[in-house]
Steps between C-alpha positions, in 0.01 A plus 500: 500500500450798271134576559241509227632455144478810281266328257245450778536856626444630145227253403249773421736644239588154364146357482387692188800353313468143629381366164792657315744368759354150472526501120856635506602240759345222295670618181835533675475143630398367159776691327763375745385140460490521121844658477635242745370216285648658188836537674485142629493373142846640434688478831581261782303435816785650702474828312125503558553441873749787517262730315209408726714539813618844387148630448445617863825701529457641151152613599587639844798707382342703220163532674667638812697748291201607290256528790750658736423260784749289689453124465352328803687243705296225333606620155865528598503151654266336248684599182828322583306216660318428173833478321656268760198271527483450123844341506436286806204318348 
């Protein structure tokens, strides 16, 4: 569809930083989970579902603005889809 992803085309530049990226990704996941559990102690399950469903659009918007790249079709379709699906189930 769009050819080779940029991360694969730039793998030689990324590879020296792979350890740092792995640690930062791990810490970000741990931090999100911990903050989610803290929030869950003081709010309803519905509020947690809304927060979780809003994570993709709240990530796509600022990252597109900061990086200066247009969101892909998957991002544009996936962000609202995550919100809709969370209320169907």
